[in-house]
BAFI-3210 file (N, C-alpha, C; in Angstrom, 3 decimals, decimal comma, padded with zeros to 6 digits):
// residues 189
n [1|2|3|4|5|6|7|8|9|10|11|12|13|14|15|16|17|18|19|20|21|22|23|24|25|26|27|28|29|30|31|32|33|34|35|36|37|38|39|40|41|42|43|44|45|46|47|48|49|50|51|52|53|54|55|56|57|58|59|60|61|62|63|64|65|66|67|68|69|70|71|72|73|74|75|76|77|78|79|80|81|82|83|84|85|86|87|88|89|90|91|92|93|94|95|96|97|98|99|100|101|102|103|104|105|106|107|108|109|110|111|112|113|114|115|116|117|118|119|120|121|122|123|124|125|126|127|128|129|130|131|132|133|134|135|136|137|138|139|140|141|142|143|144|145|146|147|148|149|150|151|152|153|154|155|156|157|158|159|160|161|162|163|164|165|166|167|168|169|170|171|172|173|174|175|176|177|178|179|180|181|182|183|184|185|186|187|188|189]
n.u [-006,219|-006,298|-003,408|-002,573|-003,265|-002,069|000,663|000,583|000,129|002,490|004,282|003,592|004,043|007,126|007,608|006,874|008,551|011,008|011,148|012,685|013,800|014,573|013,408|010,581|007,903|005,879|002,474|000,464|-002,276|-004,825|-004,553|-003,698|-006,128|-007,829|-006,318|-006,093|-008,779|-009,959|-008,338|-006,476|-008,105|-009,725|-007,617|-007,051|-009,149|-010,147|-007,826|-007,218|-009,809|-011,081|-009,369|-007,635|-009,192|-011,073|-009,701|-009,405|-012,068|-012,816|-010,487|-011,694|-014,020|-013,648|-012,828|-010,407|-009,813|-011,754|-015,005|-014,782|-015,670|-016,748|-016,493|-019,010|-020,560|-022,879|-024,310|-025,709|-026,290|-025,528|-023,516|-021,701|-021,306|-019,812|-017,779|-016,318|-015,993|-014,786|-013,269|-011,884|-010,274|-008,648|-007,519|-005,838|-004,253|-003,051|-001,479|000,049|001,001|001,455|003,914|005,573|006,495|008,323|010,794|011,233|014,023|015,806|018,092|016,832|014,165|012,661|012,030|010,691|008,580|007,597|007,162|005,358|003,261|002,847|002,111|-000,156|-001,897|-002,004|-003,123|-005,678|-006,573|-008,155|-010,717|-012,062|-013,647|-011,558|-010,037|-007,930|-007,657|-007,122|-004,698|-002,473|-002,844|-003,107|-001,145|-002,013|-005,067|-004,626|-003,497|-004,925|-005,377|-002,596|-001,670|-003,374|-002,219|000,378|-000,348|-001,688|000,400|002,211|000,575|000,348|003,266|003,760|001,772|000,734|-000,415|-003,148|-004,303|-003,770|-005,716|-008,035|-008,137|-008,371|-010,894|-012,325|-012,221|-013,124|-015,455|-016,394|-016,006|-018,002|-020,375|-020,068|-020,029|-022,421|-024,477|-024,500|-023,659|-021,310|-020,827|-018,936|-020,294|-022,850|-023,366]
n.v [025,698|024,081|024,158|022,941|020,674|019,780|019,728|017,698|015,326|015,475|015,095|012,501|011,084|011,105|009,994|007,229|006,643|007,051|005,778|005,575|008,241|010,366|012,901|013,629|016,009|015,960|016,530|018,622|017,244|018,024|018,628|016,284|014,521|015,917|015,681|012,636|011,939|013,243|014,318|012,004|010,159|010,773|010,832|007,955|006,710|007,511|006,614|004,195|002,876|003,830|004,590|002,322|000,274|-000,143|-000,787|-003,442|-004,308|-003,762|-005,539|-008,163|-008,108|-007,808|-010,385|-011,387|-012,946|-014,827|-013,877|-012,672|-013,137|-011,804|-013,643|-014,574|-014,734|-015,859|-013,851|-011,563|-008,346|-006,186|-007,598|-008,097|-005,223|-004,845|-006,191|-005,285|-002,712|-002,357|-004,735|-005,709|-003,714|-003,158|-005,562|-006,201|-003,949|-004,503|-006,697|-006,039|-003,391|-002,766|-003,583|-002,221|000,613|-000,058|-000,487|001,549|003,097|001,570|000,698|-001,268|-000,925|000,318|-002,007|-003,300|-001,893|-002,021|-004,659|-005,306|-003,964|-005,204|-007,816|-007,203|-006,557|-008,759|-010,605|-009,785|-011,410|-013,657|-012,763|-012,991|-015,495|-017,524|-018,747|-021,103|-019,357|-016,684|-016,739|-015,861|-013,282|-012,385|-009,887|-007,939|-007,931|-007,463|-004,798|-002,590|-002,684|-003,072|-000,537|000,664|-000,524|000,712|003,412|003,302|002,321|004,504|006,410|005,375|005,384|008,090|009,466|007,750|004,675|004,315|006,169|005,059|003,084|004,369|005,408|003,397|002,167|004,307|003,979|001,454|001,983|003,651|002,030|000,069|001,638|002,416|-000,004|-001,392|000,153|001,940|000,295|-000,222|-001,120|-000,602|-001,122|-001,000|001,699]
n.w [-018,868|-021,020|-021,367|-018,791|-019,133|-021,571|-020,342|-018,219|-020,122|-021,280|-019,350|-018,136|-020,524|-020,680|-018,398|-019,050|-021,011|-019,792|-017,060|-014,843|-014,316|-011,660|-010,641|-010,122|-009,711|-007,164|-006,766|-004,584|-002,662|-003,262|-005,832|-007,119|-006,961|-008,957|-011,031|-010,997|-011,092|-013,293|-015,699|-016,032|-015,913|-018,141|-020,335|-020,151|-020,677|-023,400|-024,859|-024,239|-023,795|-026,185|-028,836|-028,728|-028,576|-030,513|-033,114|-032,588|-032,317|-035,185|-036,441|-035,834|-036,905|-039,550|-039,863|-039,034|-036,574|-034,685|-033,283|-030,115|-027,358|-024,100|-020,918|-018,985|-015,935|-013,614|-011,933|-009,830|-010,443|-008,431|-007,427|-009,370|-010,073|-007,643|-007,719|-010,290|-009,670|-007,141|-006,039|-008,189|-008,993|-006,806|-006,103|-008,336|-008,854|-006,340|-007,104|-009,399|-009,286|-006,505|-005,530|-007,082|-005,867|-003,970|-005,358|-006,603|-006,499|-007,550|-010,539|-012,198|-011,988|-014,548|-016,123|-014,299|-014,131|-016,839|-017,319|-015,482|-016,532|-018,958|-018,110|-016,839|-019,103|-020,522|-018,772|-018,825|-021,224|-020,242|-019,600|-021,568|-023,696|-025,040|-028,296|-030,547|-032,634|-031,283|-030,424|-031,537|-031,806|-029,091|-027,988|-029,507|-029,010|-026,202|-026,015|-025,134|-022,820|-021,682|-022,127|-020,283|-018,136|-018,000|-017,792|-015,470|-013,562|-013,937|-012,493|-009,876|-009,019|-009,421|-007,899|-005,946|-004,263|-003,591|-005,273|-007,705|-007,490|-007,336|-009,655|-011,364|-010,323|-011,203|-014,039|-014,580|-013,951|-015,839|-018,134|-017,429|-017,952|-020,516|-021,771|-020,752|-020,582|-022,600|-024,705|-026,176|-029,117|-031,921|-034,520|-034,068|-033,840]
ca.u [-006,629|-005,540|-002,018|-001,801|-003,667|-000,641|001,813|000,402|000,358|003,823|004,818|003,120|004,746|008,286|007,604|006,692|009,668|012,192|010,562|014,105|014,114|014,128|012,850|009,321|007,390|004,739|001,367|-000,642|-003,474|-006,020|-004,290|-003,531|-007,573|-007,992|-005,481|-006,639|-010,357|-010,579|-007,116|-005,910|-009,185|-009,938|-006,707|-006,918|-010,622|-009,911|-006,953|-007,276|-011,128|-011,628|-008,564|-006,849|-009,979|-011,876|-008,952|-009,717|-013,206|-012,727|-010,144|-012,683|-015,452|-013,321|-012,483|-008,887|-009,866|-013,186|-015,259|-014,152|-016,939|-016,929|-016,933|-020,184|-020,817|-024,136|-024,287|-026,618|-025,750|-024,907|-022,232|-021,106|-020,902|-018,631|-016,306|-015,620|-015,580|-013,941|-012,862|-010,753|-009,160|-008,008|-006,629|-005,151|-003,303|-002,182|-000,831|000,434|001,855|001,983|005,608|006,573|007,160|009,492|011,940|011,469|015,235|016,482|018,284|016,308|012,949|011,679|011,918|009,799|007,457|006,836|006,674|004,063|002,191|002,480|001,220|-001,636|-002,537|-002,003|-004,232|-006,953|-007,073|-008,846|-012,086|-012,721|-013,746|-010,738|-009,633|-006,678|-007,715|-006,818|-003,423|-001,201|-003,436|-003,037|-000,722|-002,803|-005,823|-004,732|-002,816|-005,773|-005,070|-001,239|-001,578|-003,621|-001,090|001,336|-000,902|-001,969|001,732|002,486|-000,210|000,869|004,428|003,686|000,638|000,377|-000,862|-004,490|-004,826|-003,799|-006,703|-008,942|-008,146|-008,464|-012,190|-013,216|-012,021|-014,006|-016,882|-016,850|-015,902|-019,324|-021,499|-019,913|-020,299|-023,516|-025,771|-024,499|-023,827|-020,482|-020,140|-018,774|-020,766|-024,186|-023,699]
ca.v [024,080|023,278|024,116|022,136|019,295|019,221|019,697|016,558|014,516|015,365|014,593|010,807|010,241|011,546|008,840|006,280|006,505|006,818|005,442|005,452|009,491|010,664|013,944|014,091|016,668|015,373|017,592|018,264|016,096|018,354|018,739|015,036|014,173|016,514|015,112|011,310|011,737|013,954|014,269|010,882|009,463|010,989|010,143|006,539|006,131|007,792|006,135|002,729|002,539|003,908|004,575|000,893|-000,977|-000,112|-001,722|-005,001|-004,797|-004,086|-006,703|-009,399|-008,082|-008,338|-012,042|-011,824|-013,818|-015,333|-013,219|-012,304|-013,297|-011,925|-014,719|-014,427|-015,368|-015,972|-013,385|-010,387|-006,565|-005,530|-008,302|-007,637|-003,860|-004,453|-007,125|-004,406|-001,438|-002,229|-005,884|-006,058|-002,647|-003,292|-006,983|-006,071|-002,990|-005,091|-007,712|-005,798|-002,385|-002,152|-003,868|-001,111|001,464|-000,549|-000,782|002,808|003,590|000,425|000,518|-002,004|-000,069|000,717|-003,010|-003,686|-001,202|-002,644|-006,253|-005,219|-003,377|-006,183|-008,980|-006,652|-006,482|-010,123|-011,253|-009,633|-012,298|-014,494|-012,041|-013,920|-017,090|-017,411|-020,348|-020,880|-018,047|-015,864|-017,187|-015,003|-011,974|-011,672|-008,744|-007,106|-007,904|-006,557|-003,746|-001,536|-003,121|-002,633|000,833|000,953|-001,017|001,749|004,759|003,032|002,509|005,940|006,957|004,323|005,879|009,582|009,914|007,012|003,392|004,700|007,153|004,259|002,218|005,015|005,507|002,075|001,830|005,137|003,587|000,507|002,381|004,371|000,868|-000,548|002,353|002,106|-001,546|-002,117|001,054|002,926|-000,387|000,439|-001,730|000,336|-001,483|-000,754|002,987]
ca.w [-018,603|-022,060|-021,050|-018,128|-019,699|-022,451|-019,363|-017,859|-021,082|-021,869|-017,945|-018,336|-021,847|-020,066|-017,477|-019,629|-021,927|-018,713|-015,609|-013,679|-014,018|-010,093|-010,273|-010,721|-008,712|-006,445|-006,488|-003,465|-002,682|-004,334|-007,503|-007,371|-007,116|-009,870|-012,144|-011,360|-011,403|-014,363|-016,694|-016,384|-016,452|-019,559|-021,224|-019,998|-021,361|-024,626|-025,538|-024,053|-024,067|-027,466|-029,656|-028,891|-028,416|-031,806|-033,888|-032,158|-033,178|-036,550|-036,823|-035,400|-037,900|-040,792|-039,556|-038,532|-035,453|-034,032|-032,310|-028,724|-026,280|-022,584|-020,181|-018,139|-014,566|-013,505|-010,668|-009,715|-011,107|-007,269|-007,230|-010,554|-009,906|-006,344|-008,327|-011,003|-009,023|-005,902|-005,787|-009,224|-008,974|-005,509|-006,335|-009,455|-008,350|-005,180|-007,859|-010,395|-008,950|-005,153|-005,452|-007,433|-005,039|-003,038|-006,086|-007,498|-006,737|-008,335|-011,654|-012,966|-011,596|-015,747|-016,541|-013,420|-014,612|-018,308|-017,331|-014,726|-017,571|-020,124|-017,515|-016,491|-020,236|-020,705|-017,851|-019,325|-022,040|-019,395|-019,661|-022,895|-024,022|-026,336|-029,218|-031,233|-033,797|-030,874|-030,043|-032,463|-031,878|-027,815|-027,821|-030,274|-028,455|-024,958|-026,242|-024,455|-021,127|-021,446|-022,113|-019,068|-016,961|-018,264|-017,028|-013,645|-012,931|-013,711|-011,528|-008,686|-008,523|-009,112|-006,987|-004,723|-004,309|-003,389|-006,439|-008,953|-007,252|-007,727|-011,355|-012,156|-010,451|-012,243|-015,297|-014,635|-013,978|-017,211|-018,899|-017,426|-018,292|-021,989|-022,195|-020,698|-020,763|-023,779|-025,771|-026,968|-030,169|-032,892|-035,584|-033,901|-033,730]
c.u [-006,116|-004,287|-001,598|-002,004|-002,383|000,595|001,670|000,652|002,037|004,841|004,779|003,963|006,241|008,453|007,733|007,815|011,079|011,482|011,641|014,076|013,888|013,548|011,712|008,831|006,098|003,480|000,768|-001,782|-004,842|-006,118|-004,329|-005,243|-008,192|-007,548|-005,904|-007,941|-010,777|-009,508|-006,935|-006,803|-009,415|-009,074|-006,720|-008,462|-010,546|-008,998|-007,240|-008,915|-011,733|-010,730|-007,829|-007,732|-010,729|-010,946|-009,291|-010,864|-012,929|-011,967|-010,885|-013,912|-014,986|-012,567|-010,860|-008,661|-011,244|-013,590|-014,917|-015,359|-016,514|-017,203|-018,176|-020,422|-021,998|-023,936|-025,263|-025,849|-025,042|-023,323|-021,502|-020,380|-019,709|-017,611|-015,620|-015,115|-014,808|-013,077|-011,518|-009,856|-008,344|-007,079|-005,573|-004,154|-002,321|-000,992|000,027|001,682|002,253|003,374|006,520|007,112|008,201|010,805|012,103|012,669|016,079|016,680|017,605|014,525|011,929|011,507|010,525|008,443|006,883|006,364|005,323|002,916|001,656|001,673|000,030|-002,406|-002,964|-003,067|-005,513|-007,434|-008,191|-010,227|-012,686|-012,756|-012,717|-010,229|-008,330|-006,596|-007,318|-005,134|-002,391|-001,554|-003,672|-002,455|-001,485|-004,419|-005,792|-003,709|-003,457|-005,237|-003,593|-001,246|-002,161|-002,836|000,297|000,962|-001,151|-000,513|002,411|002,044|000,536|001,916|004,572|002,913|000,389|-000,182|-002,592|-004,971|-004,705|-005,044|-008,025|-009,386|-008,829|-010,191|-013,092|-013,264|-013,121|-015,377|-017,308|-016,931|-017,319|-020,294|-021,278|-020,262|-021,813|-024,855|-025,673|-024,549|-022,586|-020,014|-020,262|-019,987|-022,397|-024,507|-024,430]
c.v [023,380|023,112|023,318|020,709|018,891|019,073|018,038|015,111|013,965|014,593|013,004|010,551|010,573|010,183|007,643|005,839|006,513|006,905|005,799|007,120|009,914|011,817|014,193|014,682|015,976|016,292|017,599|017,535|016,818|018,375|017,009|014,227|014,837|015,782|013,529|011,142|012,410|013,793|012,843|009,975|009,455|010,465|008,926|006,069|006,436|006,919|004,738|002,369|002,582|003,735|003,103|-000,188|-001,275|-001,165|-003,071|-005,063|-004,973|-005,361|-008,094|-009,310|-008,341|-009,939|-012,330|-013,019|-013,824|-014,418|-013,360|-012,242|-012,880|-013,283|-014,097|-015,101|-015,108|-015,179|-011,895|-009,360|-006,157|-006,514|-008,041|-006,467|-003,898|-005,178|-006,080|-003,060|-001,116|-003,434|-006,158|-004,896|-002,818|-004,402|-006,553|-004,974|-003,439|-006,321|-006,921|-004,489|-001,944|-002,531|-002,457|000,161|001,266|-000,526|000,507|003,235|002,853|000,898|-000,171|-001,494|-000,376|-000,680|-003,860|-003,445|-001,612|-003,627|-006,348|-004,952|-004,614|-007,523|-008,441|-006,751|-007,708|-011,167|-010,946|-010,515|-013,031|-013,883|-012,805|-015,267|-017,471|-018,560|-020,050|-019,743|-016,779|-015,457|-015,780|-013,446|-011,505|-010,485|-007,813|-006,707|-007,164|-005,481|-002,470|-001,874|-003,041|-001,309|001,173|000,999|000,262|003,371|004,457|002,866|003,910|006,332|006,618|005,237|007,463|010,432|009,009|005,815|003,675|005,387|005,947|003,376|002,874|005,461|004,412|001,804|003,087|004,840|002,728|001,020|002,777|003,145|000,218|000,335|002,062|001,130|-001,807|-001,237|001,765|002,004|000,111|000,112|-000,746|-000,031|-001,586|000,800|003,636]
c.w [-019,645|-021,918|-020,027|-018,398|-020,587|-021,444|-018,714|-018,740|-021,126|-020,393|-018,114|-019,867|-021,557|-019,367|-018,191|-020,429|-020,673|-017,392|-014,464|-013,247|-012,458|-009,965|-010,837|-009,411|-008,257|-006,442|-005,269|-003,614|-003,526|-005,753|-007,674|-007,684|-008,600|-011,112|-012,407|-012,001|-012,403|-015,830|-017,042|-016,696|-017,910|-020,787|-021,325|-021,050|-022,717|-025,432|-025,488|-024,445|-025,543|-028,788|-029,927|-029,159|-029,772|-032,809|-033,718|-032,559|-034,496|-037,090|-036,479|-036,439|-039,195|-040,869|-039,455|-037,205|-035,084|-033,286|-030,816|-027,968|-024,791|-022,052|-019,232|-017,245|-014,065|-012,077|-010,728|-009,933|-009,653|-007,064|-008,485|-010,443|-008,539|-007,377|-009,267|-010,736|-007,937|-005,926|-006,968|-008,903|-007,566|-005,625|-007,191|-009,263|-007,235|-006,040|-008,499|-010,258|-007,409|-005,172|-006,071|-006,733|-004,090|-004,069|-007,013|-007,733|-007,269|-009,818|-012,622|-012,900|-013,242|-016,225|-015,778|-013,984|-015,899|-018,320|-016,560|-015,850|-018,633|-019,361|-017,121|-017,423|-020,887|-019,880|-018,191|-020,431|-021,644|-019,317|-020,734|-023,008|-025,632|-027,092|-029,746|-032,334|-032,890|-030,260|-030,474|-032,111|-030,129|-027,541|-028,483|-029,284|-026,847|-024,882|-025,277|-023,214|-020,892|-021,416|-020,565|-017,884|-016,865|-017,365|-015,802|-012,868|-012,886|-012,384|-010,067|-008,468|-008,439|-007,981|-005,787|-004,906|-004,431|-004,667|-007,901|-008,734|-007,586|-009,049|-011,873|-011,564|-011,039|-013,516|-015,768|-014,779|-015,387|-018,320|-018,707|-017,774|-019,804|-022,581|-021,830|-020,697|-022,089|-024,760|-026,770|-028,483|-031,009|-034,269|-035,170|-033,839|-035,119]
res [m|i|t|h|f|n|f|l|i|r|h|c|i|q|f|v|r|d|p|n|h|p|d|y|a|i|p|p|t|r|q|k|l|l|h|v|c|f|y|y|l|f|i|s|f|i|i|s|g|i|i|l|w|y|p|v|e|i|a|e|k|i|g|l|f|d|e|l|k|e|k|t|l|k|m|s|l|l|v|k|v|f|l|v|i|i|f|a|p|l|m|e|e|c|m|f|r|l|f|l|g|f|y|r|n|k|n|y|f|k|w|l|y|y|v|s|a|v|f|f|g|c|i|h|i|f|n|y|q|f|n|s|s|h|y|i|f|i|p|f|i|t|i|s|q|t|f|g|g|l|m|l|g|y|v|r|i|i|y|g|f|w|y|g|v|l|l|h|s|l|f|n|i|l|e|f|i|w|q|y|i|v|d|y|d|l|f|k|l]
***
């Protein structure tokens, strides 16, 4: 299991470094589900949700920029869950990664892959009520989501569009649980 996990990590890193490399083996459906629902979800959540996000919280707490406050919309929990788990992953995957499959064999594919990940990260700044103290830190604040964009782009190309939607939904479920049930604030632990 650990050997396979290491292989998947190396495979993903190789893809991110050179997404134009043409000969990536496509695993069977059962293995795709295991990879996406367990391995890549774990990798994404640990790196994006914890390792890359906590430095943002630390920078906020030491006063590099004003507190990041999430925009809150008045809606029922059921609507919020629908938006976070179904609507947002489907819409964001359509907007930022669906087109990647059509350009997979083009020389400029890697730039489309990287740009889509950066745009995916940057669009998430609108999740917050930000002000002028945040402008210079936008790349730092959105690095977590940009990494998520790289992972989701990788899954979209290697495993398929719907596996990217699945990973995005599962990640949002974990993030929702982490944020609203566990109360992930590093300084409250």
